[in-house]
C-alpha positions in Angstrom: -2.0 -35.2 -14.2 -5.1 -33.1 -13.4 -3.6 -33.2 -9.7 -0.4 -31.7 -11.6 -2.3 -28.8 -13.0 -3.9 -28.4 -9.5 -0.6 -27.9 -7.8 1.0 -25.6 -10.5 -1.7 -23.5 -10.1 -2.0 -23.4 -7.0 1.8 -22.9 -6.8 1.7 -20.3 -9.2 -1.1 -18.4 -7.1 1.2 -18.1 -4.1 4.0 -16.8 -6.1 2.1 -13.9 -7.4 0.1 -13.4 -3.9 4.6 -13.4 -2.4 5.9 -11.2 -5.0 2.4 -9.1 -4.6 3.3 -8.9 -0.9 7.3 -8.2 -1.3 6.5 -5.5 -3.7 4.6 -4.0 -1.5 6.8 -4.5 1.5 9.8 -3.0 -0.8 7.6 -0.1 -1.5 6.9 0.7 2.4 10.5 0.2 2.9 11.6 2.1 -0.5 11.3 5.7 0.9 14.7 5.4 2.9 17.4 4.3 0.4 18.0 6.3 -2.7 16.4 5.9 -6.1 17.0 4.2 -8.5 17.5 6.5 -11.4 17.7 10.7 -11.3 16.3 12.3 -14.2 18.6 14.1 -16.8 16.2 17.3 -17.0 16.2 20.1 -14.6 14.3 23.2 -14.2 15.4 26.4 -11.8 13.4 26.9 -9.0 14.1 29.6 -6.4 17.9 31.8 -6.6 20.2 28.7 -7.1 17.7 25.2 -7.2 17.7 22.9 -9.8 14.5 20.7 -9.6 15.0 17.0 -12.0 12.2 15.9 -14.2 11.2 14.2 -17.5 9.3 15.5 -19.6 8.3 13.7 -23.2 9.2 16.4 -25.8 11.6 18.9 -26.4 9.5 22.3 -24.4 13.1 24.0 -25.1 11.1 25.1 -28.5 7.5 25.8 -29.5 5.1 23.3 -29.3 2.1 24.1 -31.1 0.3 20.8 -32.2 0.3 20.5 -27.6 -3.0 21.1 -26.6 -3.0 19.4 -23.5 -0.2 18.6 -20.1 0.0 15.9 -18.0 1.9 16.0 -14.4 2.2 12.6 -13.4 4.1 12.3 -9.6 5.6 9.1 -8.5 5.1 8.3 -5.1 7.2 7.2 -1.7 10.3 5.5 -3.9 10.4 8.5 -5.7 10.5 6.2 -9.0 9.6 9.2 -11.7 11.2 7.1 -14.3 8.3 3.9 -13.6 6.0 7.0 -13.2 6.9 8.2 -16.7 6.7 4.8 -18.4 3.3 4.4 -16.7 2.6 7.9 -17.8 3.6 7.5 -21.3 1.6 3.5 -21.7 -2.1 5.7 -20.6 -0.9 8.5 -23.5 -0.6 5.7 -26.0 -3.7 4.0 -24.3 -5.3 7.7 -25.0 -4.5 7.5 -29.2 -5.4 10.8 -30.5 -6.0 12.7 -27.7 -2.6 11.3 -26.2 -0.8 13.0 -29.3 -2.0 16.3 -28.7 -0.6 15.9 -25.2 2.9 16.4 -23.0 3.3 14.1 -20.4 5.9 15.6 -17.6 7.0 13.9 -14.6 8.9 15.2 -11.9 11.4 13.9 -8.9 11.4 15.1 -5.5 15.1 14.3 -4.5 16.6 13.4 -0.8 19.9 14.0 0.6 21.0 10.9 0.3 19.7 10.7 -3.4 21.9 13.9 -4.0 25.2 12.2 -2.7 24.5 8.7 -4.3 24.6 9.9 -7.9 27.0 12.7 -6.9 24.3 15.6 -8.2 25.3 18.7 -8.3 24.9 20.9 -4.9 22.4 23.1 -7.1 20.5 20.0 -7.1 17.2 20.5 -4.7 16.3 17.8 -2.2 13.6 17.2 0.8 13.4 15.0 3.6 12.2 11.4 2.8 8.7 12.6 3.9 8.9 16.7 3.2 8.2 16.7 0.4 4.4 15.2 0.4 3.3 18.0 2.4 5.4 20.9 0.6 7.7 21.6 3.2 10.8 23.9 2.6 14.3 21.7 0.8 17.0 21.2 3.0 19.3 22.2 0.9 20.7 23.9 -1.5 17.7 27.0 -0.7 14.4 26.0 1.6 12.0 25.9 -1.5 9.2 24.5 -0.6 8.3 21.1 -3.1 5.5 23.5 -3.7 7.6 25.5 -5.4 8.8 22.9 -7.5 5.6 22.2 -9.3 4.8 26.5 -9.4 8.2 25.9 -11.5 7.0 24.1 -13.8 3.5 25.4 -14.5 4.9 28.9 -14.7 7.0 27.0 -18.1 3.6 25.5 -19.1 2.0 29.6 -19.1 4.6 30.5 -21.3 2.5 31.2 -24.8 6.0 31.3 -26.6 5.7 28.0 -26.1 2.5 26.7 -25.6 0.2 28.9 -27.7 -2.2 26.1 -27.8 -2.0 24.9 -25.0 -6.0 24.6 -23.5 -6.0 22.3 -20.1 -3.2 21.1 -17.9 -3.7 18.2 -15.5 -1.6 17.5 -12.1 -2.2 13.7 -11.2 -0.6 11.5 -8.4 -1.3 8.3 -7.5 0.0 6.9 -3.7 2.7 9.9 -2.1 2.3 11.6 -5.3 -1.5 11.7 -5.0 -0.9 13.1 -1.5 1.4 15.6 -3.1 -1.3 17.0 -5.2 -4.1 17.0 -2.8 -1.7 19.2 -0.7 -0.8 21.0 -3.2 -4.5 21.5 -4.7 -4.8 23.5 -1.6 -2.1 25.6 -1.8 -0.7 26.6 -4.8 -0.2 29.6 -6.5 1.3 27.9 -9.3 -1.9 28.0 -11.6 -2.6 31.7 -11.3 -0.8 32.1 -14.3 -2.4 29.4 -16.0 -6.1 30.8 -15.8 -4.7 34.0 -16.4 -3.6 32.3 -19.7 -7.2 30.9 -20.6 -5.8 27.4 -19.8 -8.1 25.1 -17.2 -6.5 22.7 -14.4 -7.6 19.9 -13.4 -6.1 17.9 -9.9 -6.1 14.4 -10.4 -6.0 12.3 -6.7 -5.4 8.4 -6.6 -5.5 6.0 -4.0 -3.0 8.6 -1.2 -3.1 7.0 2.5 -4.3 10.8 3.9 -5.9 13.7 2.9 -5.0 17.7 4.6 -9.2 18.2 6.0 -10.1 21.3 6.8 -11.6 21.1 9.7 -10.5 19.4 13.3 -13.6 16.3 12.8 -12.8 13.2 11.4 -14.4 9.9 10.5 -12.7 8.2 13.4 -13.2 10.6 16.1 -12.3 8.2 18.7 -8.9 7.6 17.1 -8.3 11.5 16.6 -9.2 12.0 19.8 -6.2 10.0 21.6 -3.5 11.4 19.0 -1.7 14.0 19.4 -0.7 16.6 16.7 -4.4 14.5 14.5 -4.7 17.9 13.2 -1.4 19.1 12.0 -0.2 19.6 8.6 -0.4 17.5 6.4 -3.8 15.9 7.7 -4.9 19.1 9.0 -4.6 22.9 9.4 -2.3 23.2 12.3 1.6 24.2 11.9 1.1 24.6 8.0 4.7 25.0 6.1 5.6 28.8 5.0 4.4 27.7 1.7 0.7 28.4 2.8 1.3 29.4 6.4 0.2 33.3 5.6 -3.4 31.8 3.8 -6.6 31.7 6.8 -8.4 28.3 6.4 -11.2 30.2 4.9 -9.2 31.2 1.7 -7.0 27.6 1.9 -10.5 26.3 1.6 -12.4 28.0 -0.5 -9.4 28.0 -3.1 -9.5 24.2 -3.2 -13.3 23.8 -3.7 -13.9 26.5 -6.4 -10.6 24.0 -8.2 -11.4 21.0 -10.7 -10.4 18.0 -8.3 -11.2 14.2 -9.6 -10.7 11.4 -6.6 -10.0 8.8 -8.4 -9.9 5.3 -6.3 -9.4 1.8 -6.9 -11.8 0.1 -5.2 -9.6 -3.1 -4.3 -7.0 -0.6 -2.5 -9.2 -1.7 0.6 -6.2 -3.3 2.7 -5.9 -2.2 6.4 -2.8 -3.9 6.7 -1.2 -2.8 3.2 2.6 -2.4 3.8 2.6 0.9 2.5 -0.4 2.3 4.0 0.4 5.4 6.4 -0.6 3.3 9.7 -0.1 6.2 11.9 -3.0 7.6 14.0 -3.1 10.6 12.2 -4.0 8.6 9.3 -6.1 5.8 11.2 -8.1 8.9 12.2 -9.1 9.4 9.0 -9.9 5.5 8.1 -9.3 2.4 7.9 -8.1 2.0 4.1 -7.5 4.1 1.6 -10.8 3.4 -0.6 -12.8 4.1 2.7 -10.6 7.1 3.4 -11.1 9.0 0.3 -14.7 8.3 0.2 -15.0 9.6 3.5 -12.7 12.9 3.4 -15.1 13.5 -0.5 -18.3 13.3 2.0 -17.1 15.6 4.5 -16.1 18.3 1.8 -19.4 17.8 0.4 -21.4 18.1 3.3 -19.7 21.4 4.0 -21.0 24.6 3.4 -22.0 24.8 -0.2 -20.4 21.3 -0.9 -17.8 20.9 -4.0 -19.5 21.3 -7.1 -15.8 21.2 -9.1 -15.0 18.0 -7.1 -15.4 13.9 -8.5 -15.4 10.9 -7.0 -14.4 7.9 -9.5 -14.5 4.4 -8.3 -12.2 2.1 -10.5 -13.7 -1.7 -10.0 -10.9 -4.4 -10.4 -8.0 -2.5 -9.2 -5.9 -2.0 -5.7 -3.0 -0.1 -5.4 -1.5 -0.1 -8.8 -0.8 2.9 -10.4 -0.3 2.2 -14.4 -3.5 0.2 -13.7 -5.3 3.3 -12.6 -4.3 5.0 -15.0 -5.1 3.1 -18.0 -8.7 2.6 -16.7 -11.3 4.2 -18.3 -11.4 6.2 -15.5 -8.2 7.1 -15.3 -8.2 8.0 -18.7 -11.2 9.7 -18.5 -9.6 12.2 -15.8 -6.1 12.6 -17.6 -7.4 12.5 -21.1 -11.4 13.0 -21.1 -12.4 9.9 -22.9 -15.4 8.5 -22.6 -16.0 5.1 -20.6 -16.1 6.3 -16.8 -19.0 5.2 -14.9 -17.3 4.9 -11.4 -18.9 7.8 -9.7 -20.0 11.1 -9.5 
């Protein structure tokens, strides 16, 4: 019986590990497959584009009870439905703080998604990786993926709809964290919120890479043999139109001034994770997500007057898992200002 129990436990462990590996491999490959579900709500962007999203309350009418808005951005699967469920799980875990919060999950689509679901021609769509760095859409007009987020922030800045809104949190995990980190550098959409006295925070959870302001990298030997390692979205060269007109100094100054929280899963340290960016541009930033996050934060802290508005919080016991990151004590602190996180500075 003991031998059977040991065999059963070993078999179960093998199944868990196999399923985890299969899930990671699926994440890596699914970026070039259609999404499983498309959000039903739309917001206008640009002159003739619409952008899909999920939202936890009807924001077509005034919501005086809402004091906080949290945007949660999906990863490379573009599975906003799954991230919306994770966001609502975090909202429930936040208790009273969650009750005064509206949760929003934007969805960046590709041409394949639009064709597969027979979506209206005004649906914005990007290349499989272009939405991550703020590239122009490939249709119906060349608006940046960052402009789509600007449209949501503009809606939240409308005091007729949100008379008591005090804070907006823009959060992302994995590929979504790549968007948030670049958006925190580039955004113009927070200006309307700031004018209304609404605080804005950016939460960057376990991205594969970061945008550096200088040509220096944690792995200089890799950078030395990597053509394009300093091009956007890894560096400041060849920036897309949304932020091409700003100087590097101005972009860095704006980024340092913004409130940014880096959430790093302490177990997100697999250099062979199937969904990890293994291009030389990313490898020049470090061996894995955990190392890359700490290296980037340290590089920023070492520049000029440091980054007093930026924090780095380790999430112990968690790997590359969006819901566990968001519902961890540090995740709940980052999203809802709840106590209980002692993961770092």
